[in-house]
Structure formats: C-alpha cells, structure tokens
C-alpha positions in Angstrom: 0.4 -67.4 2.2 1.2 -63.9 1.2 4.2 -62.4 2.9 3.7 -59.4 5.1 5.0 -56.1 3.8 8.7 -56.0 4.4 11.5 -53.5 3.8 10.7 -53.5 0.1 6.9 -53.4 0.6 4.4 -50.5 0.4 6.1 -48.7 3.3 9.5 -48.7 1.6 11.8 -45.7 2.1 10.6 -43.7 -0.9 7.0 -43.9 0.2 7.8 -42.9 3.8 8.7 -39.5 2.5 5.4 -38.9 0.7 3.6 -37.3 3.7 6.7 -35.1 4.3 6.8 -34.0 0.7 3.0 -33.2 0.7 3.5 -31.0 3.8 6.4 -29.2 2.3 4.3 -28.4 -0.8 1.5 -27.0 1.4 4.0 -24.8 3.2 5.4 -23.5 -0.1 1.9 -22.6 -1.4 1.2 -20.8 1.9 4.4 -18.8 1.6 3.6 -17.8 -1.9 0.2 -16.5 -0.8 1.6 -14.5 2.1 4.4 -13.0 0.0 2.0 -12.0 -2.8 -0.4 -10.4 -0.3 2.4 -8.3 1.2 3.8 -7.1 -2.1 7.0 -9.0 -1.6 7.3 -10.2 -5.2 10.3 -9.5 -7.3 8.6 -7.5 -10.1 8.4 -3.8 -9.2 7.5 -0.7 -11.2 10.2 1.6 -12.4 9.1 4.2 -9.8 9.3 1.7 -7.0 12.3 -0.4 -8.2 14.2 0.0 -4.9 12.2 -1.3 -1.9 12.9 0.8 1.2 11.7 0.4 4.7 8.9 2.9 5.4 9.7 6.1 7.2 8.1 7.5 10.4 7.6 11.2 10.7 7.7 13.2 13.9 4.6 15.3 13.8 6.4 18.1 15.7 9.1 18.2 13.1 6.9 18.7 10.0 8.4 21.5 8.0 6.2 24.6 7.5 6.7 24.5 3.8 6.0 25.2 1.1 7.2 21.9 -0.3 6.1 21.3 -3.9 3.4 23.9 -3.4 2.1 22.3 -0.2 2.4 23.7 3.3 1.0 23.9 6.9 -2.0 21.7 7.3 -1.4 19.9 4.0 2.1 18.7 5.1 0.7 17.6 8.5 -1.9 15.6 6.7 0.9 14.1 4.5 2.8 13.2 7.6 -0.3 11.4 8.9 -0.5 9.4 5.7 3.1 8.5 5.8 2.9 7.3 9.4 -0.3 5.3 8.7 1.7 3.5 5.9 4.5 2.8 8.3 2.1 1.4 10.9 0.9 -1.0 8.2 4.5 -2.1 7.6 4.6 -0.7 4.1 7.6 0.8 2.3 8.4 4.3 1.0 6.8 3.5 -2.3 3.4 2.7 -0.7 3.7 5.8 1.5 4.4 8.0 -1.6 1.5 6.4 -3.4 -0.7 7.3 -0.5 0.4 10.9 -0.5 0.1 11.1 -4.3 -3.5 9.8 -4.1 -4.5 12.3 -1.5 -3.0 15.1 -3.5 -5.1 14.1 -6.5 -8.2 13.7 -4.4 -8.2 16.6 -2.0 -4.9 18.6 -2.4 -4.0 17.1 1.0 -7.0 18.7 2.7 -9.7 17.0 4.8 -12.7 18.0 2.7 -16.2 17.8 4.1 -17.7 17.8 0.7 -17.7 15.7 -2.5 -18.3 16.5 -6.1 -20.8 15.9 -8.8 -19.5 12.4 -9.4 -19.3 11.5 -5.8 -21.4 13.8 -3.7 -21.0 11.5 -0.6 -17.2 11.6 -0.9 -15.3 12.9 2.1 -11.9 13.4 3.6 -8.3 13.3 2.3 -9.0 10.4 0.0 -12.6 11.4 -1.0 -13.8 8.0 0.2 -17.4 7.2 -0.6 -20.2 6.4 1.9 -20.6 2.9 0.6 -19.6 0.9 3.7 -16.1 0.1 2.3 -14.3 3.0 3.9 -15.9 3.1 7.4 -18.0 5.7 9.0 -18.1 9.4 8.3 -15.8 10.0 11.2 -13.4 7.4 9.8 -13.3 9.1 6.4 -12.8 12.5 8.0 -9.9 11.3 10.2 -6.5 11.5 8.3 -4.9 8.5 10.1 -8.0 6.3 9.8 -8.8 7.2 6.2 -5.1 6.6 5.2 -5.0 3.3 7.0 -8.1 2.1 5.2 -6.6 3.3 1.9 -3.4 1.3 2.6 -5.3 -1.8 3.5 -7.2 -1.6 0.3 -4.0 -1.0 -1.7 -2.6 -4.2 -0.3 -5.6 -6.1 -1.7 -4.7 -4.9 -5.2 -2.9 -7.7 -7.0 0.8 -7.0 -7.6 0.5 -3.4 -6.6 4.3 -2.9 -6.3 4.6 -3.9 -10.0 2.0 -1.4 -11.2 2.7 2.2 -12.1 1.8 4.2 -9.0 -1.2 5.9 -10.8 -2.6 2.5 -11.7 -2.1 1.1 -8.2 -4.0 4.2 -6.8 -6.7 3.9 -9.5 -7.4 0.2 -8.7 -7.6 1.1 -5.0 -9.8 4.2 -5.4 -11.7 2.9 -8.5 -11.9 6.4 -9.9 -12.8 7.2 -13.6 -9.4 8.1 -15.0 -6.5 5.6 -14.5 -3.9 8.3 -15.3 -5.4 10.9 -12.9 -2.8 10.6 -10.2 0.3 10.5 -12.5 0.9 14.2 -12.5 1.1 14.2 -8.7 3.9 11.6 -8.4 6.9 14.0 -8.6 5.3 16.3 -5.9 4.5 13.3 -3.7 8.2 12.2 -4.0 9.3 15.7 -3.0 7.0 15.9 0.0 7.8 12.5 1.3 11.5 13.2 0.9 11.1 16.5 2.9 9.2 14.7 5.6 11.7 11.9 5.8 14.6 14.3 6.0 16.5 12.4 3.3 16.1 11.4 -0.3 13.5 8.7 -0.7 15.5 6.7 -3.3 13.0 3.9 -3.6 10.3 6.4 -4.7 12.3 8.5 -7.2 10.6 8.8 -10.6 
C-alpha cells in the first residue's frame, strides 16, 4: 500500500511557499505598472532631473508681469495650468511642460480659432474637435483643457525621461517634435515667478 504524503511528500516545506511566491510576483508586477504609469521611474530627462512636488498658485497673487514677455491674462492662464497639474498630483516638471506647450500653441491665450492645419482647434492647447479632448466648452476652459492635457501626458510612455518638447509632441501629436523646445526657458521663468521660488527641478 502506498504511504500517504508525509512531511517529505508533495506538501513539503518548499512547496508550501509556492502560492505565497506567486502572489508576491503578482504584487511586484502590479507595482511596476503603477509606478510606470505615474512617471515614477528612475530615468529622467536632463531638464527634469530633480523631481519636485508640484506647486499651487494663489490666483489672487499672480504677478501682473511681464514675465518672459507674458503678462496679465496670459499669466493667469499659466497659473490655471500649474494648478491643474498640481490637482493631478504631478511635479514641477510636468507643470512646466504644460505651460511650455500652451505657450507654443496659443501664447497662453484661450483662442476661439484654429489654423490651416487644424481649423477645429481651440483653447490654450489648441485641442482638436475629435472627441479626445472633450466638448467645445472643455477645450475653451483653461482648467479643464489643462487637466485633459496632463491626463494625456501621463499616458505617454516614460514621459519624465523624454526631452520636454518630445513629451509635449507625443501628447499633442503635432507635426514638429521640436516645436516646443524654444519655449522651455520662458516656461521655466514663468513657473518660477508663479511659484515664488526657483523651480530647480525644471531648470534647463
């Protein structure tokens, strides 16, 4: 008669840990996915090498300007972008990318017009009427349009490791990947002025 499994049988000590090990592997995989989605990887672009907690701007304390050539309504729109990034839990690098992108798309103005390439583009980010960016009202609202931009940015693989202009390009899907690069220094200056301190994590 065959003996029943004993201490050295199929449920020996090494095998008892198999379900635990499998569960641990699943948890590690889930953690990797969450960290990758949030931009928490270790590789960051030179412009965003120092991760900083996002800043929140008091709308009543926005300087009149000019700052890097922008003032008044433009700086208030930049503040709305910065605060939308903070509400999404993003860092100063992402906030600066948002301001840079809106500089390149609309000069930080809520435009009720597009261009020859995108006649249906509207708002700070010149978002198209293709269903991806919400309604007309969403695209014309600084906070909502910025929020939709930041949510799309987070879907870009390894966005913190990309040069800011490439991260913006892959979010906006515009024609020229280098279009936004010229606006990065001005965006750093504006976010620094809004924050009331040097934004060290966004220095070029």
